[in-house]
C-alpha positions in Angstrom: -60.4 -8.4 -7.5 -57.3 -10.7 -7.1 -57.4 -11.6 -10.6 -57.9 -7.9 -11.5 -54.7 -7.1 -9.4 -52.7 -9.6 -11.0 -53.9 -8.6 -14.7 -52.4 -5.2 -13.8 -49.3 -6.5 -12.4 -48.8 -8.6 -15.5 -49.6 -5.7 -17.7 -47.1 -3.6 -16.0 -44.4 -6.1 -16.6 -45.3 -6.7 -20.1 -45.2 -2.7 -20.7 -41.9 -2.9 -19.1 -40.4 -5.4 -21.5 -41.9 -3.5 -24.3 -39.7 -0.7 -23.4 -36.9 -2.9 -24.7 -38.2 -2.3 -28.1 -39.7 1.3 -27.4 -36.7 2.9 -25.7 -39.1 5.9 -24.9 -41.1 3.6 -22.5 -39.5 3.7 -18.9 -39.2 0.1 -18.4 -37.9 -0.2 -14.9 -40.6 2.2 -13.8 -43.1 -0.2 -15.1 -41.5 -3.0 -13.2 -41.9 -1.0 -10.1 -45.2 -0.2 -10.8 -46.0 -4.0 -10.6 -44.3 -4.2 -7.3 -46.4 -1.3 -5.9 -49.6 -2.8 -7.2 -48.9 -5.9 -5.4 -47.8 -4.4 -2.3 -51.0 -2.2 -2.2 -53.3 -4.6 -3.4 -52.2 -7.6 -1.5 -49.3 -6.9 1.1 -45.8 -5.5 1.3 -44.8 -7.9 3.8 -43.3 -10.3 1.4 -41.3 -7.5 -0.2 -38.7 -7.4 2.6 -35.8 -4.7 2.5 -33.5 -7.2 1.0 -36.1 -7.3 -2.0 -35.9 -3.7 -2.4 -32.2 -3.6 -2.1 -31.7 -6.3 -4.8 -34.2 -4.3 -7.0 -32.2 -1.2 -6.4 -29.0 -2.8 -7.5 -30.7 -4.1 -10.5 -31.9 -0.7 -11.2 -28.5 0.8 -10.9 -27.0 -2.0 -13.2 -29.9 -1.4 -15.8 -28.9 2.3 -15.8 -25.4 1.8 -16.1 -25.6 -0.8 -18.8 -28.0 1.3 -20.8 -25.5 4.3 -20.7 -22.0 2.7 -20.6 -22.5 0.0 -23.3 -23.6 2.4 -26.0 -21.3 5.1 -25.3 -18.3 2.4 -25.1 -19.2 0.9 -28.3 -19.5 4.1 -30.2 -16.3 5.5 -28.7 -14.5 2.2 -29.6 -15.2 2.7 -33.1 -14.3 6.3 -33.1 -17.5 7.9 -33.0 -18.1 11.5 -32.0 -20.4 13.0 -29.3 -22.6 14.1 -32.4 -22.9 10.1 -33.4 -23.8 9.5 -29.6 -26.6 12.0 -29.8 -27.5 10.9 -33.3 -27.9 7.3 -32.1 -29.9 8.3 -29.2 -32.4 10.4 -31.3 -32.7 7.5 -33.6 -33.3 5.1 -30.7 -36.2 7.6 -29.7 -37.6 8.5 -33.1 -37.1 4.8 -34.9 -39.9 2.7 -33.6 -42.4 5.4 -34.1 -41.3 5.9 -37.6 -41.0 2.0 -38.5 -42.1 -0.1 -35.6 -39.8 -3.0 -34.6 -37.3 -2.3 -37.3 -36.9 1.4 -36.7 -35.2 0.9 -33.5 -32.3 -0.7 -35.4 -32.3 1.2 -38.6 -32.5 4.8 -37.1 -29.9 4.9 -34.7 -27.5 3.6 -37.5 -28.7 6.0 -39.9 -28.4 9.2 -37.6 -25.0 8.0 -36.2 -23.8 7.5 -39.7 -25.0 10.9 -41.0 -23.7 12.7 -38.0 -20.2 11.4 -38.8 -20.5 12.2 -42.3 -21.3 15.8 -41.6 -18.1 15.9 -39.5 -16.3 15.2 -42.5 -15.4 11.2 -41.8 -15.0 8.9 -44.7 -17.9 6.8 -45.7 -16.2 3.6 -44.3 -15.5 5.3 -40.9 -19.2 6.6 -40.7 -20.5 3.1 -41.6 -18.3 1.4 -38.9 -19.6 3.7 -36.3 -23.1 3.3 -37.4 -22.8 -0.5 -37.2 -21.2 0.0 -33.6 -24.3 2.0 -32.5 -26.6 -1.0 -33.7 -24.3 -3.7 -32.2 -24.4 -1.5 -28.8 -28.0 -1.2 -28.8 -28.2 -5.1 -29.0 -25.8 -5.8 -26.8 -27.4 -3.4 -24.0 -30.8 -4.7 -24.7 -29.7 -8.1 -24.2 -28.2 -7.2 -20.9 -31.5 -5.3 -20.0 -33.5 -8.2 -20.9 -31.5 -10.5 -18.7 -31.3 -7.9 -15.8 -35.2 -7.3 -16.0 -35.9 -10.9 -16.0 -33.9 -11.4 -12.9 -35.8 -8.6 -11.3 -39.3 -10.3 -12.1 -37.9 -13.7 -11.2 -36.9 -12.2 -7.9 -40.2 -10.8 -7.4 -42.0 -14.2 -7.7 -39.2 -15.7 -5.4 -40.2 -13.2 -2.7 -43.9 -13.5 -3.1 
């Protein structure tokens, strides 16, 4: 039974990290599912209130990074609200159209096309599209670090 519980815990962590490539997967939720499997399967005793406080702080950090980095990068390059929505749609649809590569290509394409429909010059639209990809990569790297710290913290507490 112990082995099976650990398989489920590790599987939930793996799914959480897969959410970095497939943004439609709620990454942090799967980390918390792993914690709950541990708590119900073994014991909640090692998962003290300080553990949960740290996890909530990381949760807030991850949501802030996801939202703020992408918006700031698109805004810095002069992107419109339409480009932000285009990039978001591209992030969701891309991995299903072209796994792995689609998560980079489609936010760029959708933001680029959104800016063209607003009458921006090709060079401006291109820069905004590139900004969306760079923002995604930057926020993904920060989320990877944050989620890794959450998992390391989990293992430190247990």
